C-alpha positions as CSV (number, residue, x, y, z in Angstrom):
1,M,-0.8,11.2,-6.7
2,R,1.3,11.7,-9.8
3,A,1.4,15.5,-9.3
4,A,2.5,15.1,-5.7
5,L,5.3,12.8,-6.7
6,S,6.5,15.2,-9.4
7,E,6.4,18.1,-6.9
8,A,8.2,16.1,-4.3
9,L,10.9,15.1,-6.8
10,K,11.5,18.7,-7.7
11,T,11.7,19.8,-4.1
12,A,14.1,16.9,-3.2
13,M,16.3,17.7,-6.2
14,K,16.6,21.4,-5.2
15,A,17.4,20.4,-1.6
16,G,20.0,17.8,-2.8
17,E,18.4,14.9,-1.0
18,K,19.9,12.0,-2.9
19,R,18.1,9.1,-1.2
20,R,14.7,10.9,-1.6
21,V,15.3,11.7,-5.2
22,S,16.3,8.1,-6.0
23,T,13.3,6.6,-4.1
24,I,10.8,8.9,-5.8
25,R,12.3,8.2,-9.2
26,M,12.0,4.4,-8.4
27,V,8.3,4.9,-7.5
28,Q,7.6,6.9,-10.7
29,A,9.3,4.2,-12.7
30,A,7.1,1.5,-11.1
31,I,4.0,3.6,-11.8
32,K,5.1,4.0,-15.4
33,D,5.4,0.2,-15.7
34,K,1.9,-0.1,-14.3
35,D,0.7,2.4,-16.9
36,I,2.3,0.3,-19.7
37,E,0.6,-2.8,-18.3
38,A,-2.7,-0.9,-18.2
39,R,-2.4,0.1,-21.9
40,G,-1.9,-3.5,-22.7
41,A,-5.2,-4.2,-21.0
42,G,-6.9,-1.4,-23.1
43,R,-6.9,1.4,-20.4
44,E,-5.1,4.7,-20.7
45,T,-3.3,4.7,-17.3
46,A,-3.2,2.7,-14.1
47,S,-6.0,3.6,-11.6
48,E,-5.4,5.2,-8.2
49,A,-6.3,1.9,-6.5
50,E,-3.6,0.1,-8.6
51,I,-1.0,2.8,-7.6
52,L,-1.9,2.5,-4.0
53,S,-1.6,-1.2,-4.1
54,L,1.8,-0.8,-5.8
55,L,3.0,1.5,-3.0
56,Q,1.9,-1.0,-0.4
57,K,3.7,-3.8,-2.2
58,M,6.9,-1.6,-2.4
59,I,6.7,-0.9,1.4
60,K,6.2,-4.6,2.2
61,Q,9.2,-5.5,0.0
62,R,11.4,-3.0,1.9
63,Q,10.2,-4.4,5.3
64,E,11.1,-7.9,4.3
65,S,14.5,-6.7,2.9
66,A,15.3,-4.8,6.1
67,T,14.5,-7.9,8.2
68,V,16.8,-10.0,6.0
69,Y,19.6,-7.4,6.2
70,E,19.3,-7.2,10.0
71,G,19.5,-10.9,10.3
72,A,22.6,-10.9,8.0
73,G,24.3,-8.3,10.2
74,R,24.0,-5.4,7.7
75,P,22.4,-2.6,9.7
76,E,23.4,0.1,7.2
77,L,21.5,-1.6,4.4
78,A,18.5,-2.2,6.7
79,A,18.5,1.5,7.6
80,Q,18.5,2.4,3.9
81,E,15.5,0.2,3.3
82,R,13.7,1.8,6.2
83,E,14.4,5.3,4.9
84,E,13.0,4.3,1.5
85,M,10.0,2.8,3.3
86,A,9.3,6.1,5.1
87,I,9.6,8.1,1.9
88,I,7.2,5.8,0.0
89,A,4.7,5.8,2.9
90,E,4.5,9.6,2.7
91,F,2.5,9.2,-0.6
92,Q,0.0,6.8,0.8
93,P,-3.3,8.0,2.3
94,Q,-3.6,7.9,6.1
95,Q,-4.1,4.4,7.3
96,L,-7.2,3.6,9.3
97,D,-6.6,3.0,13.0
98,E,-7.8,-0.2,14.8
99,A,-11.2,1.2,15.8
100,E,-11.9,2.6,12.3
101,T,-10.9,-0.7,10.8
102,A,-13.1,-2.7,13.2
103,A,-16.0,-0.3,12.3
104,A,-15.4,-0.7,8.6
105,V,-15.3,-4.5,8.9
106,A,-18.6,-4.5,10.9
107,A,-20.2,-2.2,8.3
108,A,-19.0,-4.4,5.4
109,V,-20.4,-7.5,7.0
110,A,-23.8,-5.8,7.5
111,E,-23.7,-4.3,4.0
112,T,-22.9,-7.6,2.2
113,G,-25.3,-9.6,4.4
114,A,-22.5,-12.1,5.2
115,A,-23.7,-15.0,7.3
116,G,-20.6,-17.1,7.9
117,P,-17.0,-17.8,6.9
118,Q,-18.1,-18.8,3.4
119,D,-18.9,-15.2,2.7
120,M,-15.5,-13.9,3.7
121,G,-14.5,-13.2,0.1
122,K,-17.5,-10.9,-0.5
123,V,-16.7,-8.9,2.6
124,I,-13.0,-8.6,1.7
125,A,-13.9,-7.5,-1.8
126,S,-16.2,-4.9,-0.4
127,L,-13.5,-3.5,1.9
128,R,-10.9,-3.5,-1.0
129,A,-13.2,-1.5,-3.1
130,A,-14.0,1.1,-0.4
131,Y,-10.6,1.3,1.4
132,A,-7.9,0.5,-1.1
133,G,-4.5,1.6,0.2
134,R,-5.9,2.6,3.6
135,M,-5.9,-0.9,5.3
136,D,-3.5,-3.8,5.7
137,F,-5.6,-6.6,4.3
138,G,-3.4,-9.2,5.8
139,K,-4.6,-8.1,9.2
140,V,-8.1,-7.3,8.1
141,S,-8.7,-10.9,6.9
142,G,-8.3,-12.1,10.5
143,L,-10.8,-9.5,11.8
144,V,-13.3,-10.5,9.1
145,K,-12.9,-14.1,9.9
146,A,-13.5,-13.4,13.6
147,A,-16.6,-11.3,12.8
148,L,-18.1,-14.0,10.7
149,T,-17.5,-16.9,13.1
150,R,-19.3,-15.3,16.0
């Protein structure tokens, strides 16, 4: 991930893509902050899962900002947020589609032996460990709840 970001930054700088350069630098700065936080916790660097979680958080922030800008009548700022969102999303692994997500939820329910809604936390934890950065856990929690209440 770090190597891909560095390579993308070099390519963007050579091509003169200012928005892409600034967005990639922003992502690298956020990762560096995560690394500093990890050192405080006694680890060398942030894990891939932490970085993927960070990228998801950055995308979500930009989605919320774009919505606010649209509502405030600032379409140019909303477009800028969407551009940044697209650039950040390039560095995330491919997201699971609905069928793959449903299959993963069913497998996690079977694997954990979950019997009811009280076991939802175990199932979500299992999914987070296996599919970090590849699922939207806001949507997945609804699927897990539906699977456990049948």
